[in-house]
Every structure is written in structure tokens, then in C-alpha cells.
C-alpha positions in Angstrom: -2.2 1.1 -6.1 -5.7 2.4 -7.2 -5.7 6.2 -7.2 -8.0 6.2 -3.8 -5.6 4.2 -2.0 -2.5 6.2 -3.2 -4.1 9.4 -2.1 -4.8 8.0 1.3 -1.2 6.9 1.8 0.1 10.2 0.2 -2.0 12.0 2.8 -0.7 9.7 5.7 2.8 10.6 4.8 1.9 14.3 4.9 0.2 13.9 8.4 3.3 12.0 9.5 5.5 14.9 8.7 3.3 17.4 10.4 2.9 15.5 13.5 6.6 15.0 13.6 7.2 18.7 13.2 4.8 19.2 16.2 6.9 17.1 18.2 10.2 18.5 17.2 8.8 22.0 17.6 7.8 21.3 21.2 11.5 21.1 22.2 12.7 23.6 19.7 15.0 21.6 17.5 15.6 18.1 16.1 16.6 15.7 13.3 14.3 17.3 10.8 15.9 16.1 7.6 16.0 12.7 8.1 12.6 12.4 9.6 11.1 13.9 6.3 13.0 11.7 4.0 11.4 8.4 5.6 7.8 9.6 6.0 6.6 8.1 2.8 8.2 4.6 3.5 6.5 4.6 6.8 3.3 5.7 5.5 3.4 2.8 3.0 4.6 0.2 5.6 2.0 1.1 8.1 -0.8 2.2 5.8 -0.6 -0.9 3.5 2.2 -3.5 4.2 2.6 -4.4 7.9 0.4 -6.3 10.0 0.0 -4.8 13.6 -2.6 -4.0 16.3 -2.6 -0.5 18.0 -4.7 -1.9 20.9 -2.1 -4.9 21.2 1.2 -3.6 20.5 2.8 -7.0 21.5 0.6 -9.1 19.3 2.6 -12.1 18.5 1.8 -12.1 14.7 2.6 -8.5 14.1 5.3 -7.5 11.7 8.3 -5.8 13.2 9.7 -2.3 12.2 13.4 -1.6 13.3 14.3 2.0 12.7 18.1 1.6 13.0 18.8 5.3 12.3 17.3 5.9 15.6 17.3 9.8 15.4 14.2 9.6 12.9 12.4 8.3 16.0 10.0 11.4 15.8 8.8 10.1 12.4 8.0 6.7 14.0 6.3 8.3 17.0 4.2 10.5 14.8 3.1 7.2 12.7 2.3 5.4 16.1 0.4 8.2 17.5 -1.7 8.9 14.3 -2.6 5.1 14.4 -3.6 5.2 18.0 -0.8 3.3 19.8 -0.7 6.3 22.3 -2.4 9.7 22.7 -1.5 12.2 20.0 -0.9 14.9 22.5 1.8 12.8 23.9 4.0 13.7 21.0 4.6 17.0 22.7 6.7 15.2 25.3 9.4 14.4 23.2 12.8 13.9 24.6 11.6 15.4 28.1 12.1 13.8 31.4 9.9 11.1 32.2 8.6 10.8 28.3 7.7 7.6 26.7 9.2 9.1 23.6 12.9 9.5 24.0 15.3 11.0 21.4 16.0 7.6 19.9 13.5 4.7 19.7 13.2 2.4 23.0 11.1 -0.6 22.9 10.8 -0.6 26.7 9.1 2.9 26.8 7.2 3.5 23.6 4.1 1.3 22.6 4.5 0.0 19.3 8.5 0.2 19.2 9.7 -3.0 18.4 13.4 -2.6 19.0 15.6 0.0 20.9 18.1 1.7 18.4 20.3 4.5 17.8 23.8 3.6 18.0 24.2 3.4 14.3 24.8 0.0 12.7 23.3 -2.1 15.6 19.8 -2.0 14.3 21.1 -4.2 11.4 22.3 -6.9 13.7 19.2 -6.6 15.7 16.7 -7.1 12.7 18.6 -9.9 11.3 18.2 -11.5 14.8 14.5 -11.0 14.8 14.2 -12.4 11.3 16.2 -15.5 12.3 14.4 -16.0 15.4 11.1 -15.9 13.7 12.2 -18.2 10.9 13.5 -20.7 13.3 10.2 -20.6 15.1 8.4 -21.4 11.9 6.4 -17.8 12.1 5.1 -15.5 9.3 6.3 -12.4 10.9 8.3 -10.1 8.6 10.9 -7.7 9.6 11.4 -4.3 7.9 14.6 -2.5 8.7 15.2 1.2 7.9 18.8 2.4 7.7 20.3 5.5 6.7 22.9 6.1 3.9 25.6 7.7 6.3 24.7 4.7 8.9 25.9 2.4 6.1 29.4 3.4 6.7 29.3 1.3 9.8 30.9 -2.1 9.4 28.5 -3.7 11.5 25.7 -3.1 8.7 27.8 -5.3 6.2 28.5 -7.9 8.6 24.8 -8.5 9.6 24.0 -8.3 5.8 26.5 -11.1 5.2 24.9 -13.0 8.0 21.4 -12.4 6.7 22.2 -13.6 3.3 24.0 -16.9 4.5 20.9 -17.6 6.8 18.5 -17.1 3.7 16.4 -14.6 5.7 13.7 -14.0 3.1 11.5 -12.4 5.7 13.9 -9.5 6.1 13.3 -6.4 4.2 16.1 -3.6 4.4 14.9 0.0 3.5 18.1 2.4 2.6 17.1 5.8 3.1 19.6 7.1 0.3 19.0 11.1 1.1 22.8 11.8 0.3 23.6 13.7 3.3 24.8 12.9 7.0 25.5 14.8 10.0 28.7 16.6 8.9 27.8 17.0 5.1 27.0 15.3 1.9 27.6 11.5 1.8 29.9 11.8 -1.1 32.0 14.3 0.6 32.2 12.6 4.0 32.9 9.1 2.7 31.3 7.9 -0.7 29.5 4.8 -0.7 29.2 3.9 -4.3 26.4 2.1 -5.9 24.2 0.9 -3.1 22.3 -1.5 -5.4 25.4 -3.4 -6.7 26.8 -3.6 -3.1 23.5 -5.2 -1.7 23.3 -7.5 -4.7 26.9 -8.5 -4.1 26.0 -9.5 -0.6 23.3 -11.6 -1.7 20.0 -9.4 -1.4 17.2 -9.3 -3.9 17.5 -5.5 -4.6 15.7 -2.6 -6.2 16.0 1.1 -6.2 12.9 3.4 -6.2 12.0 6.9 -5.9 11.9 7.4 -2.0 9.0 10.1 -2.5 7.0 8.0 -4.6 4.4 5.9 -2.6 3.3 4.0 -5.5 6.9 3.0 -6.2 7.7 2.1 -2.6 4.4 -0.1 -2.5 5.5 -2.0 -5.8 8.7 -2.6 -4.5 7.4 -3.9 -1.0 4.8 -6.3 -2.9 8.0 -8.0 -4.4 9.0 -8.9 -0.9 6.0 -10.7 -0.1 7.3 -13.8 -1.7 9.7 -14.7 0.8 12.3 -17.0 -0.6 15.9 -17.8 0.1 17.1 -14.2 -0.2 16.7 -11.0 2.1 15.3 -8.0 0.3 16.8 -4.4 -0.1 14.9 -1.3 -1.3 17.3 1.7 -2.0 15.0 4.8 -1.5 16.3 7.4 -3.8 15.0 10.1 -1.3 15.6 13.9 -0.6 16.7 15.0 2.9 13.9 17.2 4.3 11.3 16.1 1.6 8.0 17.8 1.8 9.1 21.3 3.2 10.9 23.6 0.6 13.1 25.5 3.0 14.5 22.2 4.6 15.1 20.5 1.3 17.2 23.7 0.3 19.1 24.0 3.6 22.5 22.2 3.2 23.0 21.4 6.9 19.5 20.1 7.5 20.3 16.9 9.5 19.2 18.7 12.8 17.6 22.0 12.8 16.0 24.6 15.0 12.1 24.6 14.7 11.2 28.1 15.7 7.5 29.2 16.0 7.8 31.0 12.7 9.3 28.0 10.8 6.7 25.5 12.3 3.9 27.9 11.2 5.4 28.2 7.6 6.5 24.6 7.1 3.1 23.3 8.6 1.2 25.7 6.2 3.0 24.3 3.4 2.2 20.6 4.3 -1.2 21.5 5.2 -1.7 23.3 1.5 -0.3 20.1 -0.2 -2.9 17.9 2.0 -6.0 20.1 1.0 -4.8 19.9 -2.5 -4.5 16.2 -2.4 -7.8 15.9 -0.7 -9.6 18.2 -3.3 
């Protein structure tokens, strides 16, 4: 990417983090760590790679996002609100009665959400089905699937990956958020997953690993997936849980955290300082 575009995407990622924190702060606690670790990927996807229309969320020619790790819904909502899919102030209704922004993503409630997810593993099958359906119809829509590293312990993930490879779904891109932590602790302590790159390649995916906090590297990896072909794609995001906020990064159990007024002010101030430095 050119430096101007890179700065724009990096700024978008910071704004996604701030907006997601605003939503989580409104209810007092939430899945901060995993929201932060996927913000850079979402910024590149929606800021550069995907086709969509905020004024027409069901546009037939759009690309699809499936956030299989549904607890990262606030990051998706923040992204969609910043792009104008719904009013920004609606973020403060997160997980409240009557909201269009439930705890996990719901395609029947939220404009711009393409698939209901949250029961971990199931989003992988849904994404493969979407990709196959588009392929059978001769459509050019692409499907981008985001899964968590802890989620990859679900057998359903590997069943759907076998299916995607067998059906030669070159319109499917899997992004694995390898942030090394899950609900109960560190991934390697709960259930080590080994080498994600080697595993995805063994399952028939065209696979690369990149720094999950480097928007330039993510963009380059996504550019490779534009070629289509006979193999689905996998991008292993070597990410940091809580990335962008020092206190969250350094908190061992940061899967879900209280967001007090003090924390919200301090964390937002840190992000705003980075944004101001970035924008000169």
C-alpha cells in the first residue's frame, strides 16, 4: 500500500477499537481482548478489500463477512457503524433489550451482518456453504471467514475445511486470529494446536502467516486471494490479544474484562494519542 492509504487503514483500525470500547463500556464489560486483536484485519477488509454498500446491506453482489468467533461482534458493529450501516449512537445499545446489536452477531437484527454466529465452529460451515452457493450460481461474491485460535479446537472447523478444499472453494478466505489466548487461559496450556500453517496446508488451503497487527502485511496477503483458483485460502494472523491498549495486552485473563469509567477514559486516551500521532 502507498503510505497515505496505509495511514488511512491504520487510523480506521484505531477508530474501530475506540468505537468498540464505547459500545462495551456502555454495558460495563465485554470481550475486549478478542475485539482488539481482529480490528486491524477488519480495517483492511472493509477499508480496502471487500465490496459492500452501507445504503444497501443486502446488495446481491456484495462480499460476505462471517465472524465465526461471534463474541467479537462489537468489533464488527463498530466497523459497520463507522461506515454508516446504522447510526453510530446505536453502539450504546449493545446487548440490551430490544437492541439490533446482540452479544453475538445476528443477521436478522443487524444491518450489514451477513451470518448469525457465536456457537463456536458453526460459522466455518456456514461460510463454506455461502462460498459453495455463490460458486454454483456463478457469482463473483467472496466470503471472508474470521475464526479464533481457541475456536479451532472445535472438530466442526476441520470438517468444514475438508469440505471447502474438496469443493475447490477459491472464493473462500479464512483468517485465523492466532492471539494465543482463549477463555480459560493460554492456548498452549488449554489445548495446544500446533502449527496452524502446516495444518491448513495439509487440509488443502493456500496458506500464509502474517503479523496480525500490520495492515500492510494483511493487505498483501489478501491481495493474493483475489486470484481465485481451485484452493481456498487461509491467512494466519499472528496477533496479540488486546492489541492496541497496553493494559489489556498485559492482562493475562483478557478474554472478557470490566470496562469501568476510568479504564474507558485511559484506554481511549491511549488510542486517541496514537491516532493523533498517526494523523500528524
